[in-house]
C-alpha positions as CSV (number, residue, x, y, z in Angstrom):
1,M,0.2,0.1,0.0
2,R,2.9,2.4,1.0
3,A,4.8,1.4,-2.1
4,N,2.0,1.9,-4.3
5,F,1.2,5.4,-2.6
6,I,4.9,6.5,-3.4
7,I,5.0,5.3,-6.7
8,S,1.7,7.3,-7.7
9,E,3.0,10.5,-5.8
10,V,6.5,10.1,-7.8
11,L,4.3,9.9,-11.2
12,H,2.2,12.7,-10.5
13,G,4.9,14.9,-9.5
14,L,6.4,14.4,-12.7
15,R,3.6,14.8,-14.5
16,R,2.9,18.4,-12.2
17,N,6.3,19.7,-12.9
18,A,6.6,18.3,-16.4
19,T,8.3,21.5,-17.9
20,M,11.1,21.5,-14.9
21,T,11.6,17.8,-15.3
22,I,11.8,18.1,-18.9
23,A,14.7,20.5,-18.4
24,M,16.4,18.3,-15.6
25,I,16.4,15.6,-18.0
26,I,17.7,17.1,-20.6
27,T,20.5,19.1,-18.8
28,T,21.7,15.7,-16.8
29,A,21.6,13.9,-20.2
30,I,24.0,16.6,-21.5
31,T,26.1,16.3,-18.4
32,L,26.6,12.8,-18.3
33,G,27.0,12.3,-22.2
34,M,29.7,15.2,-22.1
35,F,31.2,13.2,-19.1
36,G,31.0,9.8,-20.8
37,G,32.6,11.4,-24.1
38,G,35.5,12.6,-22.0
39,L,35.9,8.7,-20.5
40,L,35.5,7.5,-24.1
41,V,38.8,10.0,-24.9
42,I,40.7,8.8,-22.2
43,Q,40.3,5.1,-23.3
44,M,41.1,5.8,-26.9
45,A,44.1,7.9,-25.7
46,D,45.1,4.8,-23.6
47,K,44.7,2.3,-26.1
48,S,46.2,4.5,-29.0
49,Q,49.5,5.6,-27.0
50,Q,50.1,2.0,-26.7
51,I,50.0,1.2,-30.0
52,F,52.4,4.1,-31.1
53,L,54.7,2.9,-28.3
54,D,54.6,-0.2,-29.6
55,R,55.5,1.0,-33.2
56,V,57.4,4.3,-32.5
57,E,60.9,4.1,-33.8
58,M,64.5,6.0,-33.2
59,E,66.5,6.8,-36.4
60,F,69.8,7.3,-36.9
61,Y,71.1,9.4,-39.9
62,L,74.2,8.7,-41.3
63,N,77.1,11.3,-42.5
64,P,77.2,11.4,-46.2
65,E,80.9,10.7,-46.3
66,V,80.6,7.4,-44.8
67,T,77.5,6.4,-47.0
68,E,79.3,7.5,-50.0
69,R,82.2,5.3,-49.1
70,D,80.1,2.3,-47.6
71,P,76.7,2.8,-49.5
72,Q,75.0,-0.7,-48.0
73,C,76.8,-0.3,-44.3
74,E,78.8,-3.2,-45.0
75,S,82.0,-1.8,-43.2
76,D,83.1,0.1,-40.3
77,P,82.3,2.5,-39.0
78,C,78.5,2.2,-40.1
79,A,78.7,-1.9,-39.6
80,Q,80.5,-1.4,-36.1
81,L,77.2,1.1,-35.3
82,R,74.6,-1.3,-36.6
83,R,76.3,-4.5,-34.7
84,G,76.4,-1.9,-31.5
85,L,72.6,-1.3,-31.9
86,E,72.0,-4.7,-32.3
87,N,73.5,-5.8,-29.4
88,E,71.8,-3.2,-27.1
89,P,69.8,-4.8,-24.3
90,G,65.6,-4.8,-25.7
91,V,66.6,-3.7,-29.5
92,T,64.4,-5.7,-31.4
93,S,65.4,-4.8,-34.9
94,V,67.6,-2.6,-36.8
95,T,67.1,-1.9,-40.1
96,Y,69.3,0.1,-42.7
97,L,67.7,2.0,-45.5
98,D,70.1,3.3,-48.0
99,K,69.6,6.6,-50.1
100,D,67.4,4.8,-52.7
101,E,65.2,3.2,-50.1
102,A,64.9,6.2,-48.3
103,F,63.9,8.4,-51.3
104,K,61.2,5.5,-52.0
105,R,60.1,5.6,-48.7
106,A,59.8,9.6,-48.8
107,K,57.8,9.4,-52.0
108,E,55.1,7.3,-50.4
109,I,54.8,8.9,-47.5
110,F,54.0,12.4,-49.2
111,A,52.1,10.5,-51.9
112,N,48.9,12.4,-50.9
113,N,51.0,15.6,-51.0
114,P,52.2,16.0,-54.6
115,D,53.6,19.4,-54.2
116,L,55.9,17.9,-51.4
117,A,56.8,14.8,-53.1
118,E,57.8,16.7,-56.3
119,N,60.4,18.4,-54.2
120,I,61.8,15.6,-52.8
121,V,65.1,15.0,-54.9
122,E,66.4,11.3,-55.6
123,G,70.1,11.3,-53.6
124,T,69.6,13.9,-51.4
125,L,68.1,12.0,-48.3
126,P,70.6,10.4,-46.1
127,A,70.9,6.6,-45.4
128,S,70.0,5.9,-42.0
129,L,69.3,2.8,-39.3
130,R,66.0,2.7,-38.1
131,V,65.8,0.8,-34.5
132,R,62.9,-0.3,-32.6
133,V,62.8,-1.6,-29.0
134,S,60.6,-3.9,-27.1
135,D,60.3,-1.2,-24.1
136,P,59.7,2.7,-24.9
137,G,61.7,3.4,-21.6
138,Q,65.0,2.0,-23.2
139,F,64.8,4.6,-25.6
140,D,66.9,7.1,-23.5
141,A,69.6,4.6,-22.8
142,V,69.9,4.1,-26.8
143,L,69.9,7.7,-27.9
144,T,72.4,8.8,-24.9
145,K,74.8,6.0,-26.0
146,Y,74.6,6.4,-29.8
147,A,73.2,9.9,-30.6
148,A,76.4,11.8,-30.7
149,R,78.7,9.1,-32.2
150,K,80.1,11.1,-35.0
151,D,83.0,8.7,-34.9
152,L,80.4,5.5,-36.1
153,G,79.1,8.2,-38.5
154,V,75.8,9.5,-36.7
155,D,74.9,12.7,-38.2
156,A,71.4,13.1,-36.5
157,F,68.7,11.3,-35.0
158,K,64.9,11.5,-34.7
159,D,63.1,10.5,-32.0
160,D,59.4,9.5,-32.7
161,R,58.5,10.1,-29.2
162,K,58.0,13.9,-29.7
163,L,55.4,13.1,-32.4
164,V,53.5,11.0,-29.8
165,Q,53.5,13.3,-27.1
166,R,52.4,16.4,-29.5
167,I,49.4,14.2,-30.5
168,F,48.5,13.2,-27.0
169,S,48.7,16.6,-25.8
170,V,46.1,17.5,-28.4
171,L,43.7,14.3,-27.0
172,D,44.6,15.8,-23.4
173,G,43.2,19.0,-24.3
174,V,40.1,17.8,-25.8
175,R,39.6,15.4,-22.9
176,N,40.1,18.5,-20.4
177,A,37.8,20.3,-22.4
178,T,35.1,18.0,-22.2
179,F,35.2,17.7,-18.6
180,A,35.3,21.1,-17.9
181,I,32.4,21.5,-20.0
182,A,30.6,18.8,-18.2
183,S,31.6,20.2,-14.8
184,V,29.7,23.7,-15.9
185,L,26.6,21.6,-17.1
186,A,26.8,19.7,-13.6
187,I,26.5,22.9,-11.7
188,A,23.7,23.8,-13.8
189,A,22.2,20.3,-13.0
190,I,22.4,20.8,-9.8
191,L,20.7,24.1,-9.2
192,L,18.0,22.6,-11.7
193,I,17.4,19.4,-9.3
194,I,17.4,22.3,-6.3
195,N,14.6,24.1,-7.6
196,T,12.7,21.2,-9.2
197,V,12.6,19.6,-5.6
198,Q,12.1,23.1,-3.8
199,V,9.1,23.8,-6.4
200,A,7.5,20.1,-5.9
201,A,7.7,20.2,-2.3
202,F,6.0,24.3,-2.3
203,T,3.4,23.1,-4.6
204,R,2.5,19.8,-2.4
205,R,3.1,21.4,1.2
206,T,-0.6,21.3,2.2
207,E,-0.2,17.4,1.6
208,V,3.0,17.0,3.3
209,S,1.4,18.8,6.5
210,I,-1.7,16.9,6.5
211,M,0.5,13.5,6.5
212,R,2.6,14.8,8.9
213,L,-0.2,15.5,11.3
214,V,-1.6,12.1,10.8
215,G,1.5,10.3,11.6
216,A,3.7,10.0,8.8
217,T,7.5,10.3,9.4
218,R,9.6,13.2,7.6
219,W,11.3,10.5,5.3
220,Y,8.2,8.9,4.4
221,T,6.7,12.3,3.2
222,Q,9.9,13.4,1.3
223,L,10.8,10.3,-0.3
224,P,8.4,10.7,-3.5
225,F,10.4,14.3,-3.8
226,L,14.0,12.4,-3.9
227,L,12.6,9.5,-5.9
228,E,11.5,12.4,-8.9
229,A,15.0,13.4,-9.0
230,V,16.4,10.0,-9.2
231,V,13.9,8.7,-12.3
232,S,14.6,11.9,-14.0
233,A,18.4,11.5,-13.8
234,F,18.2,7.9,-14.7
235,V,16.0,8.5,-18.0
236,G,18.8,11.5,-18.5
237,S,21.7,8.7,-18.2
238,V,19.8,6.6,-20.4
239,L,19.5,9.2,-22.7
240,A,23.4,10.1,-22.3
241,I,24.2,6.3,-23.0
242,G,22.1,6.3,-26.3
243,G,23.8,9.8,-27.3
244,L,27.2,7.9,-27.0
245,L,26.0,5.0,-28.9
246,L,25.0,7.6,-31.9
247,A,28.5,9.3,-31.5
248,K,30.1,6.0,-31.7
249,K,28.4,5.4,-34.7
250,F,28.2,8.7,-36.6
251,F,31.5,10.4,-35.2
252,F,34.2,7.9,-33.9
253,D,33.6,5.3,-36.6
254,N,32.9,7.7,-39.7
255,A,34.9,10.7,-39.0
256,L,37.8,8.9,-37.9
257,R,37.5,5.9,-40.3
258,E,40.7,6.8,-42.1
259,L,42.7,6.7,-39.0
260,Y,41.4,3.8,-37.8
261,G,42.4,2.4,-41.2
262,V,46.0,3.5,-40.7
263,S,45.8,2.0,-37.2
264,F,46.7,6.0,-36.3
265,F,44.1,5.8,-33.2
266,A,42.6,2.9,-31.4
267,R,39.1,2.1,-32.3
268,I,36.2,3.0,-29.8
269,E,34.4,-0.5,-29.8
270,L,30.6,-1.2,-28.3
271,T,32.4,-2.7,-25.4
272,D,33.8,0.9,-24.7
273,V,30.5,2.6,-24.5
274,L,29.2,-0.6,-22.3
275,F,32.0,-0.3,-19.7
276,V,31.3,3.5,-19.2
277,A,27.7,3.1,-19.4
278,P,26.9,1.8,-15.8
279,W,29.0,4.5,-14.4
280,L,26.9,7.4,-16.1
281,V,23.8,5.5,-14.9
282,L,25.4,5.5,-11.2
283,G,26.8,8.8,-11.4
284,G,23.2,10.6,-12.6
285,I,21.9,8.7,-9.6
286,V,24.4,9.8,-7.3
287,L,24.2,13.4,-8.6
288,A,20.0,13.6,-8.3
289,G,19.8,11.6,-5.1
290,A,22.4,13.7,-3.0
291,T,21.4,16.9,-4.3
292,A,17.9,16.3,-3.5
293,Y,18.3,14.8,-0.3
294,V,20.4,18.0,0.7
295,T,18.0,20.3,-0.2
296,L,15.3,18.3,1.5
297,R,17.2,18.8,4.6
298,V,18.1,22.5,4.3
299,Y,15.2,23.9,2.7
300,V,12.1,21.4,3.1
301,R,11.2,21.6,7.2
302,E,7.8,19.7,7.4
């Protein structure tokens, strides 16, 4: 009997304050959607970073004079440099690229940019040794040991980690901006919940007073107001999850399709959205429930 009464009161309250309820649902949905989007960006960044670090390389460019004397890196000092790199702990592969291979590689890299590709002249790019390690943490040790070895023919070097760091600094910025917007919207949602609960309690103050006179506890009379906020937040969280599913399909899958194709970024899978979904529901319920409870305790005295 009591449960039926509380359910009927909740439904009645949601209908009575329909406009504020809809506003609270929409605000909560957008807030949780932005927060969920930030979590997806974090997941994508973590997985993408692992992909990058597994593939990142360092490259030692050889002195042109050394290359002219030894085009295929078959004698010292080039061969000595190659042997030293191969014997370093954690080095998984050392690949020699002569000038012709460097030219072909550059042409392939800039195939989609004809202006740059046309300016690449055969024979002008230096030969190099490309080094891959099993643990990115070993980069510094190898670079420190060989980057300045002019005596072994090293003219310059390239560390792909700087590119990776720039890329992920962009992702970090997107994540931080998303969470910042979500924080502002969360404040708006909290204020809206407070106003909704206050208005609902005020419009039913006579009913609540009568129930208190006939022996109803304060918790029993205030529970419907709290549940109204929780139900609205739950609906908002469901809408937020639906929005993330749409974002996965129309943004992550379509807009980033080319980047996925070259394994530039890790793909956002359905399991990633499903992993985030329970946290959005829980977060919405906790946010609404805690805000409504504090509001009832502070502003509603009956």
